[in-house]
TORLUM-970090 format. One record per residue (C-alpha): residue in one letter; chain; x, y, z. Coordinates in steps of 0.5 Angstrom, whole numbers, always signed. Layout:
REM TORLUM-970090
A | A | X | Y | Z .
...
END
This chain:
REM TORLUM-970090
X | A | +66 | -53 | +12 .
X | A | +67 | -54 | +5 .
X | A | +62 | -51 | +0 .
X | A | +59 | -57 | -2 .
X | A | +57 | -58 | +6 .
X | A | +54 | -51 | +7 .
X | A | +50 | -51 | +1 .
X | A | +47 | -58 | +4 .
X | A | +46 | -55 | +11 .
X | A | +42 | -49 | +8 .
X | A | +38 | -53 | +4 .
X | A | +37 | -58 | +10 .
X | A | +35 | -52 | +14 .
X | A | +30 | -49 | +9 .
X | A | +27 | -56 | +8 .
X | A | +25 | -56 | +16 .
X | A | +22 | -49 | +16 .
X | A | +18 | -51 | +10 .
X | A | +16 | -58 | +14 .
X | A | +14 | -53 | +19 .
X | A | +10 | -48 | +15 .
X | A | +6 | -55 | +13 .
X | A | +4 | -56 | +20 .
X | A | +2 | -49 | +21 .
X | A | -2 | -49 | +15 .
X | A | -6 | -56 | +18 .
X | A | -7 | -52 | +24 .
X | A | -11 | -47 | +22 .
X | A | -18 | -47 | +25 .
X | A | -24 | -43 | +28 .
X | A | -18 | -40 | +33 .
X | A | -16 | -36 | +27 .
X | A | -23 | -33 | +25 .
X | A | -24 | -31 | +33 .
X | A | -17 | -28 | +33 .
X | A | -19 | -24 | +26 .
X | A | -26 | -22 | +29 .
X | A | -23 | -19 | +35 .
X | A | -18 | -15 | +31 .
X | A | -23 | -13 | +26 .
X | A | -28 | -11 | +32 .
X | A | -23 | -7 | +36 .
X | A | -25 | +0 | +34 .
X | A | -25 | +4 | +40 .
X | A | -19 | +1 | +42 .
X | A | -11 | -1 | +40 .
X | A | -8 | -7 | +38 .
X | A | -2 | -8 | +42 .
X | A | +3 | -13 | +41 .
X | A | +9 | -16 | +45 .
X | A | +14 | -22 | +45 .
X | A | +21 | -23 | +49 .
X | A | +27 | -25 | +45 .
X | A | +26 | -28 | +38 .
X | A | +18 | -27 | +39 .
X | A | +19 | -20 | +41 .
X | A | +22 | -19 | +34 .
X | A | +17 | -23 | +31 .
X | A | +12 | -19 | +35 .
X | A | +15 | -12 | +32 .
X | A | +14 | -15 | +25 .
X | A | +7 | -17 | +26 .
X | A | +5 | -9 | +28 .
X | A | +9 | -6 | +22 .
X | A | +5 | -10 | +17 .
X | A | -2 | -10 | +21 .
X | A | -1 | -2 | +21 .
X | A | +1 | -2 | +13 .
X | A | -5 | -5 | +11 .
X | A | -10 | -1 | +15 .
X | A | -10 | -5 | +22 .
X | A | -6 | +1 | +26 .
X | A | -2 | -3 | +31 .
X | A | +4 | -2 | +36 .
X | A | +9 | -6 | +39 .
X | A | +11 | -6 | +47 .
X | A | +17 | -9 | +49 .
X | A | +15 | -14 | +54 .
X | A | +21 | -12 | +59 .
X | A | +19 | -5 | +60 .
X | A | +11 | -6 | +61 .
X | A | +13 | -8 | +68 .
X | A | +17 | -1 | +69 .
X | A | +11 | +4 | +67 .
X | A | +9 | +2 | +60 .
X | A | +4 | -3 | +62 .
X | A | -1 | +4 | +62 .
X | A | +0 | +3 | +55 .
X | A | -6 | -2 | +55 .
X | A | -13 | +1 | +56 .
X | A | -20 | -2 | +56 .
X | A | -22 | -3 | +50 .
X | A | -15 | -6 | +47 .
X | A | -13 | -12 | +44 .
X | A | -7 | -15 | +47 .
X | A | -3 | -20 | +42 .
X | A | +3 | -24 | +46 .
X | A | +7 | -28 | +42 .
X | A | +11 | -34 | +46 .
X | A | +13 | -41 | +44 .
X | A | +13 | -43 | +51 .
X | A | +8 | -38 | +53 .
X | A | +11 | -39 | +60 .
X | A | +16 | -33 | +59 .
X | A | +17 | -29 | +66 .
X | A | +16 | -22 | +62 .
X | A | +9 | -24 | +60 .
X | A | +6 | -26 | +67 .
X | A | +5 | -19 | +69 .
X | A | +2 | -17 | +63 .
X | A | -2 | -23 | +63 .
X | A | -5 | -22 | +70 .
X | A | -6 | -14 | +68 .
X | A | -11 | -16 | +62 .
X | A | -14 | -21 | +67 .
X | A | -15 | -16 | +72 .
X | A | -19 | -11 | +66 .
X | A | -25 | -16 | +62 .
X | A | -25 | -11 | +57 .
X | A | -18 | -12 | +55 .
X | A | -18 | -18 | +50 .
X | A | -12 | -22 | +50 .
X | A | -10 | -27 | +44 .
X | A | -4 | -31 | +46 .
X | A | +0 | -34 | +41 .
X | A | +3 | -41 | +43 .
X | A | +6 | -48 | +43 .
X | A | +5 | -50 | +50 .
X | A | -2 | -52 | +51 .
X | A | -1 | -52 | +58 .
X | A | +2 | -45 | +59 .
X | A | -1 | -39 | +63 .
X | A | -1 | -36 | +57 .
X | A | -5 | -41 | +53 .
X | A | -10 | -42 | +59 .
X | A | -11 | -35 | +61 .
X | A | -12 | -32 | +54 .
X | A | -19 | -30 | +51 .
X | A | -17 | -33 | +45 .
X | A | -11 | -38 | +44 .
X | A | -8 | -40 | +38 .
X | A | -4 | -46 | +39 .
X | A | +2 | -47 | +34 .
X | A | +4 | -54 | +32 .
X | A | +10 | -57 | +36 .
X | A | +16 | -57 | +30 .
X | A | +23 | -58 | +30 .
X | A | +27 | -53 | +29 .
X | A | +33 | -53 | +24 .
X | A | +40 | -54 | +27 .
X | A | +43 | -58 | +31 .
X | A | +40 | -60 | +38 .
X | A | +34 | -57 | +37 .
X | A | +36 | -51 | +40 .
X | A | +36 | -44 | +35 .
X | A | +29 | -41 | +34 .
X | A | +29 | -42 | +27 .
X | A | +23 | -46 | +24 .
X | A | +19 | -44 | +31 .
X | A | +20 | -36 | +28 .
X | A | +19 | -37 | +21 .
X | A | +12 | -40 | +23 .
X | A | +10 | -34 | +27 .
X | A | +12 | -29 | +22 .
X | A | +8 | -34 | +17 .
X | A | +2 | -33 | +22 .
X | A | +2 | -25 | +23 .
X | A | +3 | -25 | +16 .
X | A | -4 | -29 | +14 .
X | A | -7 | -25 | +20 .
X | A | -5 | -18 | +17 .
X | A | -8 | -20 | +10 .
X | A | -14 | -23 | +13 .
X | A | -15 | -16 | +16 .
X | A | -13 | -13 | +9 .
X | A | -19 | -17 | +5 .
X | A | -24 | -15 | +10 .
X | A | -23 | -8 | +10 .
X | A | -22 | -8 | +3 .
X | A | -16 | -5 | +3 .
X | A | -13 | -3 | -3 .
X | A | -7 | -2 | -7 .
X | A | -9 | +5 | -6 .
X | A | -10 | +5 | +1 .
X | A | -3 | +2 | +1 .
X | A | +0 | +8 | -3 .
X | A | -3 | +13 | +2 .
X | A | +1 | +10 | +8 .
X | A | +8 | +9 | +4 .
X | A | +9 | +15 | +0 .
X | A | +16 | +15 | +0 .
X | A | +16 | +7 | -3 .
X | A | +18 | +4 | -9 .
X | A | +11 | +2 | -10 .
X | A | +8 | +8 | -8 .
X | A | +12 | +11 | -14 .
X | A | +9 | +5 | -18 .
X | A | +2 | +7 | -16 .
X | A | +2 | +14 | -17 .
X | A | -4 | +16 | -22 .
X | A | -5 | +21 | -27 .
X | A | -9 | +25 | -22 .
X | A | -3 | +26 | -17 .
X | A | +1 | +28 | -23 .
X | A | -3 | +33 | -28 .
X | A | -4 | +40 | -29 .
X | A | -10 | +43 | -27 .
X | A | -13 | +50 | -24 .
X | A | -10 | +56 | -27 .
X | A | -4 | +52 | -30 .
X | A | -9 | +49 | -35 .
X | A | -7 | +52 | -42 .
X | A | -15 | +53 | -44 .
X | A | -18 | +58 | -49 .
X | A | -24 | +58 | -52 .
X | A | -26 | +56 | -59 .
X | A | -28 | +63 | -62 .
X | A | -21 | +66 | -60 .
X | A | -16 | +67 | -66 .
X | A | -9 | +63 | -67 .
X | A | -5 | +69 | -66 .
X | A | -8 | +68 | -58 .
X | A | -8 | +61 | -58 .
X | A | +0 | +62 | -60 .
X | A | +1 | +67 | -54 .
X | A | -2 | +62 | -49 .
X | A | +2 | +56 | -51 .
X | A | +8 | +60 | -51 .
X | A | +6 | +63 | -43 .
X | A | +4 | +56 | -41 .
X | A | +10 | +53 | -44 .
X | A | +7 | +46 | -45 .
X | A | +7 | +46 | -52 .
X | A | -1 | +45 | -52 .
X | A | -7 | +49 | -52 .
X | A | -14 | +46 | -50 .
X | A | -20 | +48 | -54 .
X | A | -27 | +48 | -51 .
X | A | -34 | +50 | -53 .
X | A | -38 | +56 | -49 .
X | A | -41 | +50 | -45 .
X | A | -35 | +48 | -42 .
X | A | -34 | +42 | -46 .
X | A | -27 | +40 | -50 .
X | A | -27 | +41 | -57 .
X | A | -20 | +39 | -59 .
X | A | -13 | +41 | -58 .
X | A | -8 | +45 | -62 .
X | A | +0 | +43 | -61 .
X | A | +7 | +47 | -63 .
X | A | +6 | +41 | -67 .
X | A | +0 | +43 | -71 .
X | A | +2 | +50 | -71 .
X | A | +8 | +48 | -76 .
X | A | +3 | +44 | -80 .
X | A | -2 | +50 | -80 .
X | A | +4 | +56 | -82 .
X | A | +6 | +52 | -88 .
X | A | -1 | +51 | -91 .
X | A | -5 | +58 | -89 .
X | A | -2 | +65 | -91 .
X | A | -4 | +69 | -85 .
X | A | -6 | +63 | -81 .
X | A | -6 | +67 | -75 .
X | A | -12 | +71 | -76 .
X | A | -16 | +65 | -77 .
X | A | -21 | +62 | -71 .
X | A | -18 | +56 | -67 .
X | A | -25 | +52 | -68 .
X | A | -23 | +52 | -75 .
X | A | -16 | +49 | -75 .
X | A | -16 | +45 | -69 .
X | A | -15 | +37 | -68 .
X | A | -22 | +35 | -66 .
X | A | -20 | +28 | -63 .
X | A | -15 | +29 | -57 .
X | A | -14 | +23 | -53 .
X | A | -16 | +23 | -46 .
X | A | -15 | +19 | -40 .
X | A | -18 | +18 | -34 .
X | A | -15 | +21 | -28 .
X | A | -15 | +15 | -24 .
X | A | -11 | +12 | -29 .
X | A | -4 | +9 | -27 .
X | A | +1 | +15 | -29 .
X | A | +5 | +9 | -32 .
X | A | -1 | +7 | -37 .
X | A | -1 | +14 | -39 .
X | A | +6 | +15 | -41 .
X | A | +6 | +8 | -45 .
X | A | +0 | +11 | -49 .
X | A | +4 | +17 | -50 .
X | A | +10 | +13 | -52 .
X | A | +5 | +9 | -57 .
X | A | +2 | +15 | -60 .
X | A | +8 | +19 | -60 .
X | A | +5 | +25 | -56 .
X | A | +7 | +29 | -50 .
X | A | +1 | +30 | -47 .
X | A | -6 | +28 | -45 .
X | A | -12 | +30 | -43 .
X | A | -16 | +28 | -37 .
X | A | -22 | +27 | -35 .
X | A | -26 | +25 | -29 .
X | A | -30 | +18 | -29 .
X | A | -34 | +18 | -36 .
X | A | -34 | +25 | -37 .
X | A | -29 | +25 | -43 .
X | A | -31 | +32 | -46 .
X | A | -30 | +35 | -39 .
X | A | -23 | +37 | -39 .
X | A | -20 | +37 | -31 .
X | A | -13 | +37 | -33 .
X | A | -7 | +36 | -37 .
X | A | -2 | +30 | -36 .
X | A | +5 | +31 | -39 .
X | A | +11 | +27 | -40 .
X | A | +16 | +31 | -37 .
X | A | +12 | +31 | -31 .
X | A | +11 | +23 | -31 .
X | A | +19 | +22 | -32 .
X | A | +21 | +27 | -27 .
X | A | +17 | +22 | -22 .
X | A | +22 | +17 | -23 .
X | A | +16 | +13 | -27 .
X | A | +18 | +9 | -33 .
END
Protein backbone atom coordinates (compact mmCIF):
# COMPACT_ATOMS: atom_id res chain seq x y z
CA UNK A 1 0.00 0.00 0.00
CA UNK A 2 1.34 3.40 -0.94
CA UNK A 3 2.00 5.99 1.73
CA UNK A 4 -0.73 8.32 0.45
CA UNK A 5 -3.28 5.48 0.44
CA UNK A 6 -2.41 4.41 4.01
CA UNK A 7 -2.95 7.95 5.24
CA UNK A 8 -6.29 8.05 3.45
CA UNK A 9 -7.39 4.79 5.11
CA UNK A 10 -6.31 6.07 8.52
CA UNK A 11 -8.32 9.25 8.12
CA UNK A 12 -11.38 7.28 6.98
CA UNK A 13 -11.19 5.05 10.05
CA UNK A 14 -11.03 8.06 12.34
CA UNK A 15 -13.97 9.68 10.52
CA UNK A 16 -16.02 6.50 11.05
CA UNK A 17 -15.20 6.51 14.75
CA UNK A 18 -15.95 10.22 15.16
CA UNK A 19 -19.33 9.61 13.52
CA UNK A 20 -19.95 6.75 15.95
CA UNK A 21 -19.12 8.95 18.92
CA UNK A 22 -21.55 11.61 17.69
CA UNK A 23 -24.30 8.98 17.58
CA UNK A 24 -23.36 7.84 21.09
CA UNK A 25 -23.60 11.41 22.37
CA UNK A 26 -27.13 11.69 20.96
CA UNK A 27 -28.04 8.39 22.64
CA UNK A 28 -27.29 9.61 26.17
CA UNK A 29 -30.57 9.52 28.08
CA UNK A 30 -32.12 8.70 31.45
CA UNK A 31 -30.69 5.18 31.27
CA UNK A 32 -27.21 6.60 31.79
CA UNK A 33 -28.40 8.53 34.86
CA UNK A 34 -29.96 5.33 36.22
CA UNK A 35 -26.68 3.47 35.73
CA UNK A 36 -24.75 6.13 37.62
CA UNK A 37 -27.27 6.11 40.47
CA UNK A 38 -27.02 2.32 40.78
CA UNK A 39 -23.24 2.53 40.95
CA UNK A 40 -23.29 5.34 43.52
CA UNK A 41 -25.79 3.47 45.71
CA UNK A 42 -23.59 0.37 45.79
CA UNK A 43 -22.07 0.88 49.23
CA UNK A 44 -22.23 -2.64 50.71
CA UNK A 45 -21.39 -4.53 47.54
CA UNK A 46 -18.94 -4.51 44.66
CA UNK A 47 -18.92 -3.25 41.09
CA UNK A 48 -18.13 -6.22 38.85
CA UNK A 49 -17.60 -5.70 35.12
CA UNK A 50 -17.39 -8.37 32.44
CA UNK A 51 -17.47 -8.84 28.68
CA UNK A 52 -16.33 -11.20 25.95
CA UNK A 53 -13.63 -10.70 23.33
CA UNK A 54 -12.96 -7.05 22.51
CA UNK A 55 -15.81 -6.06 24.83
CA UNK A 56 -13.96 -7.92 27.58
CA UNK A 57 -10.89 -5.79 26.99
CA UNK A 58 -13.07 -2.69 27.23
CA UNK A 59 -14.67 -4.05 30.41
CA UNK A 60 -11.23 -4.38 31.96
CA UNK A 61 -10.55 -0.73 31.09
CA UNK A 62 -13.90 0.30 32.66
CA UNK A 63 -12.93 -1.41 35.91
CA UNK A 64 -9.49 0.21 35.95
CA UNK A 65 -10.83 3.70 35.26
CA UNK A 66 -13.64 3.45 37.82
CA UNK A 67 -11.26 2.14 40.50
CA UNK A 68 -8.71 4.89 39.92
CA UNK A 69 -11.37 7.60 40.20
CA UNK A 70 -12.98 6.57 43.49
CA UNK A 71 -15.37 3.74 42.50
CA UNK A 72 -13.78 0.40 43.52
CA UNK A 73 -14.42 -2.08 40.72
CA UNK A 74 -12.93 -5.24 39.30
CA UNK A 75 -13.02 -7.17 36.03
CA UNK A 76 -14.30 -10.74 35.88
CA UNK A 77 -13.38 -13.00 32.98
CA UNK A 78 -16.66 -14.15 31.47
CA UNK A 79 -15.37 -17.57 30.45
CA UNK A 80 -14.14 -18.23 34.00
CA UNK A 81 -17.46 -17.30 35.56
CA UNK A 82 -19.00 -20.65 34.59
CA UNK A 83 -16.07 -22.48 36.16
CA UNK A 84 -16.23 -21.18 39.71
CA UNK A 85 -15.71 -17.44 39.44
CA UNK A 86 -19.46 -16.89 39.71
CA UNK A 87 -18.81 -17.15 43.45
CA UNK A 88 -17.26 -13.69 43.26
CA UNK A 89 -20.73 -12.26 42.66
CA UNK A 90 -22.67 -11.83 45.89
CA UNK A 91 -25.80 -10.04 47.10
CA UNK A 92 -25.78 -6.24 46.86
CA UNK A 93 -23.25 -6.29 44.01
CA UNK A 94 -23.72 -4.30 40.83
CA UNK A 95 -22.89 -6.37 37.76
CA UNK A 96 -22.10 -4.62 34.47
CA UNK A 97 -22.02 -6.74 31.31
CA UNK A 98 -20.79 -5.29 28.02
CA UNK A 99 -21.68 -7.04 24.76
CA UNK A 100 -22.31 -5.54 21.34
CA UNK A 101 -24.69 -8.36 20.38
CA UNK A 102 -26.00 -9.05 23.90
CA UNK A 103 -26.17 -12.74 22.94
CA UNK A 104 -22.67 -14.02 23.84
CA UNK A 105 -22.88 -17.58 25.17
CA UNK A 106 -20.30 -16.88 27.87
CA UNK A 107 -22.58 -14.19 29.36
CA UNK A 108 -25.78 -16.22 29.50
CA UNK A 109 -24.85 -18.13 32.66
CA UNK A 110 -23.93 -14.87 34.39
CA UNK A 111 -27.23 -13.27 33.36
CA UNK A 112 -29.18 -16.27 34.69
CA UNK A 113 -27.22 -16.22 37.95
CA UNK A 114 -28.02 -12.54 38.47
CA UNK A 115 -31.69 -13.13 37.62
CA UNK A 116 -31.98 -15.73 40.41
CA UNK A 117 -30.72 -13.25 43.02
CA UNK A 118 -32.92 -10.18 43.18
CA UNK A 119 -30.33 -8.35 45.32
CA UNK A 120 -27.82 -8.34 42.46
CA UNK A 121 -28.37 -5.42 40.10
CA UNK A 122 -27.53 -6.10 36.46
CA UNK A 123 -26.55 -3.33 34.05
CA UNK A 124 -26.52 -4.30 30.38
CA UNK A 125 -24.56 -2.41 27.74
CA UNK A 126 -25.54 -3.62 24.26
CA UNK A 127 -26.67 -2.46 20.83
CA UNK A 128 -29.27 -5.23 20.47
CA UNK A 129 -32.67 -4.37 21.94
CA UNK A 130 -33.92 -7.94 21.36
CA UNK A 131 -30.98 -9.60 23.12
CA UNK A 132 -31.09 -11.68 26.28
CA UNK A 133 -28.82 -9.11 27.96
CA UNK A 134 -31.04 -6.12 27.17
CA UNK A 135 -34.24 -7.88 28.22
CA UNK A 136 -32.90 -9.25 31.52
CA UNK A 137 -31.03 -6.22 32.85
CA UNK A 138 -32.30 -4.01 35.67
CA UNK A 139 -30.96 -1.08 33.68
CA UNK A 140 -30.07 -1.35 30.00
CA UNK A 141 -28.18 1.13 27.90
CA UNK A 142 -28.82 0.76 24.18
CA UNK A 143 -25.71 1.58 22.20
CA UNK A 144 -26.40 3.14 18.79
CA UNK A 145 -26.15 0.98 15.70
CA UNK A 146 -23.10 2.13 13.83
CA UNK A 147 -20.87 0.93 11.00
CA UNK A 148 -17.50 -0.48 11.95
CA UNK A 149 -14.50 1.13 10.34
CA UNK A 150 -12.82 -1.10 7.79
CA UNK A 151 -14.00 -3.46 5.06
CA UNK A 152 -17.10 -5.63 5.40
CA UNK A 153 -18.19 -4.01 8.69
CA UNK A 154 -16.71 -6.95 10.63
CA UNK A 155 -13.81 -5.62 12.71
CA UNK A 156 -14.83 -4.23 16.14
CA UNK A 157 -13.59 -0.66 15.88
CA UNK A 158 -16.26 2.02 16.04
CA UNK A 159 -18.31 -0.11 18.47
CA UNK A 160 -15.41 -0.57 20.89
CA UNK A 161 -14.54 3.13 20.70
CA UNK A 162 -18.13 3.86 21.78
CA UNK A 163 -17.94 1.33 24.61
CA UNK A 164 -14.70 2.87 25.80
CA UNK A 165 -16.11 6.41 25.69
CA UNK A 166 -19.26 5.37 27.56
CA UNK A 167 -17.16 3.86 30.34
CA UNK A 168 -15.13 7.05 30.64
CA UNK A 169 -18.33 9.12 30.75
CA UNK A 170 -19.74 6.99 33.57
CA UNK A 171 -16.47 7.04 35.53
CA UNK A 172 -16.09 10.82 35.32
CA UNK A 173 -19.74 11.38 36.23
CA UNK A 174 -19.32 9.19 39.34
CA UNK A 175 -16.07 10.97 40.12
CA UNK A 176 -17.82 14.36 40.11
CA UNK A 177 -20.71 13.09 42.22
CA UNK A 178 -18.20 11.87 44.82
CA UNK A 179 -16.28 15.19 44.74
CA UNK A 180 -13.20 13.15 43.92
CA UNK A 181 -10.31 15.62 43.57
CA UNK A 182 -6.84 15.53 42.08
CA UNK A 183 -5.49 14.95 45.58
CA UNK A 184 -7.69 11.85 45.98
CA UNK A 185 -6.40 10.72 42.60
CA UNK A 186 -2.86 11.17 43.87
CA UNK A 187 -3.49 8.70 46.74
CA UNK A 188 -4.34 5.97 44.23
CA UNK A 189 -1.33 6.77 42.00
CA UNK A 190 1.60 7.25 44.40
CA UNK A 191 4.19 6.28 41.76
CA UNK A 192 2.65 8.06 38.79
CA UNK A 193 3.86 11.19 37.05
CA UNK A 194 0.69 13.02 38.05
CA UNK A 195 1.27 12.14 41.70
CA UNK A 196 4.71 13.72 41.53
CA UNK A 197 3.23 16.89 40.05
CA UNK A 198 0.60 16.96 42.81
CA UNK A 199 3.00 16.63 45.72
CA UNK A 200 2.38 19.34 48.27
CA UNK A 201 4.70 21.19 50.58
CA UNK A 202 3.34 19.04 53.43
CA UNK A 203 4.54 15.89 51.63
CA UNK A 204 8.15 17.11 51.51
CA UNK A 205 8.64 19.55 54.37
CA UNK A 206 10.98 19.14 57.32
CA UNK A 207 9.13 19.01 60.62
CA UNK A 208 9.28 17.94 64.24
CA UNK A 209 12.70 17.51 65.82
CA UNK A 210 14.43 18.02 62.48
CA UNK A 211 13.08 21.56 62.28
CA UNK A 212 15.78 24.20 63.06
CA UNK A 213 14.01 26.38 65.62
CA UNK A 214 15.27 28.56 68.46
CA UNK A 215 14.01 31.11 70.96
CA UNK A 216 14.43 34.80 70.20
CA UNK A 217 16.51 35.36 73.36
CA UNK A 218 19.41 33.10 72.45
CA UNK A 219 22.70 34.62 71.35
CA UNK A 220 24.01 34.48 67.81
CA UNK A 221 26.69 31.90 68.71
CA UNK A 222 23.88 29.47 69.63
CA UNK A 223 22.05 30.22 66.38
CA UNK A 224 25.23 29.44 64.45
CA UNK A 225 25.53 26.07 66.22
CA UNK A 226 21.93 25.20 65.23
CA UNK A 227 22.51 26.18 61.59
CA UNK A 228 25.66 24.04 61.48
CA UNK A 229 23.98 21.09 63.21
CA UNK A 230 20.79 21.00 61.14
CA UNK A 231 22.67 21.69 57.89
CA UNK A 232 19.76 23.52 56.29
CA UNK A 233 21.35 26.95 56.11
CA UNK A 234 18.67 28.54 58.28
CA UNK A 235 17.28 28.80 61.80
CA UNK A 236 13.68 29.82 62.53
CA UNK A 237 13.35 32.19 65.46
CA UNK A 238 10.23 32.02 67.62
CA UNK A 239 8.78 34.10 70.41
CA UNK A 240 8.02 32.76 73.89
CA UNK A 241 4.41 32.11 72.80
CA UNK A 242 5.56 29.95 69.89
CA UNK A 243 4.84 32.45 67.13
CA UNK A 244 7.48 32.84 64.47
CA UNK A 245 9.36 36.11 64.86
CA UNK A 246 11.81 35.74 61.99
CA UNK A 247 14.69 33.74 60.53
CA UNK A 248 18.43 33.86 60.24
CA UNK A 249 20.14 32.31 57.23
CA UNK A 250 23.77 31.55 56.56
CA UNK A 251 23.63 34.45 54.09
CA UNK A 252 22.53 36.73 56.93
CA UNK A 253 25.49 35.51 59.00
CA UNK A 254 27.96 36.70 56.39
CA UNK A 255 26.41 40.15 56.28
CA UNK A 256 26.14 40.40 60.07
CA UNK A 257 29.75 39.33 60.62
CA UNK A 258 30.94 42.14 58.34
CA UNK A 259 28.77 44.73 60.06
CA UNK A 260 29.22 43.93 63.78
CA UNK A 261 32.24 43.17 65.93
CA UNK A 262 31.77 40.34 68.42
CA UNK A 263 28.33 39.69 66.87
CA UNK A 264 28.19 36.19 68.36
CA UNK A 265 27.26 37.70 71.75
CA UNK A 266 24.30 39.67 70.37
CA UNK A 267 20.80 38.26 70.88
CA UNK A 268 19.24 36.94 67.68
CA UNK A 269 16.09 39.05 68.12
CA UNK A 270 18.18 42.12 67.40
CA UNK A 271 19.61 40.79 64.14
CA UNK A 272 17.03 38.49 62.58
CA UNK A 273 15.11 38.90 59.34
CA UNK A 274 11.61 39.84 60.51
CA UNK A 275 9.82 39.04 57.24
CA UNK A 276 10.32 35.35 56.45
CA UNK A 277 8.30 34.03 53.51
CA UNK A 278 5.83 31.35 54.54
CA UNK A 279 3.58 29.11 52.43
CA UNK A 280 0.52 27.10 53.41
CA UNK A 281 1.22 23.38 53.77
CA UNK A 282 -1.22 22.41 50.99
CA UNK A 283 0.66 24.52 48.45
CA UNK A 284 1.94 22.47 45.51
CA UNK A 285 5.65 21.81 45.82
CA UNK A 286 6.08 23.04 42.23
CA UNK A 287 4.57 26.39 43.24
CA UNK A 288 6.91 26.59 46.24
CA UNK A 289 9.87 25.93 43.94
CA UNK A 290 8.75 28.68 41.57
CA UNK A 291 8.51 31.09 44.51
CA UNK A 292 12.01 30.19 45.69
CA UNK A 293 13.40 30.78 42.21
CA UNK A 294 11.64 34.14 41.97
CA UNK A 295 12.84 35.28 45.40
CA UNK A 296 16.29 33.69 44.92
CA UNK A 297 16.08 31.81 48.22
CA UNK A 298 16.56 28.14 49.12
CA UNK A 299 13.88 27.52 51.76
CA UNK A 300 10.45 28.62 52.93
CA UNK A 301 8.65 28.50 56.25
CA UNK A 302 5.44 26.46 56.23
CA UNK A 303 2.20 27.22 58.08
CA UNK A 304 -1.20 25.54 58.35
CA UNK A 305 -4.46 27.16 57.21
CA UNK A 306 -4.23 30.92 57.79
CA UNK A 307 -1.94 30.75 60.84
CA UNK A 308 1.02 32.37 59.14
CA UNK A 309 2.93 32.99 62.38
CA UNK A 310 2.72 29.35 63.51
CA UNK A 311 5.50 27.61 61.60
CA UNK A 312 4.89 23.86 61.32
CA UNK A 313 7.64 23.01 58.87
CA UNK A 314 10.38 24.11 56.51
CA UNK A 315 10.54 23.27 52.81
CA UNK A 316 14.04 23.24 51.27
CA UNK A 317 14.78 23.46 47.57
CA UNK A 318 16.91 20.30 47.70
CA UNK A 319 13.96 18.23 48.97
CA UNK A 320 11.82 19.44 46.08
CA UNK A 321 14.46 18.76 43.44
CA UNK A 322 15.11 15.28 44.87
CA UNK A 323 11.45 14.51 44.21
CA UNK A 324 11.96 15.22 40.49
CA UNK A 325 9.74 18.30 40.64
CA UNK A 326 10.76 21.11 38.35
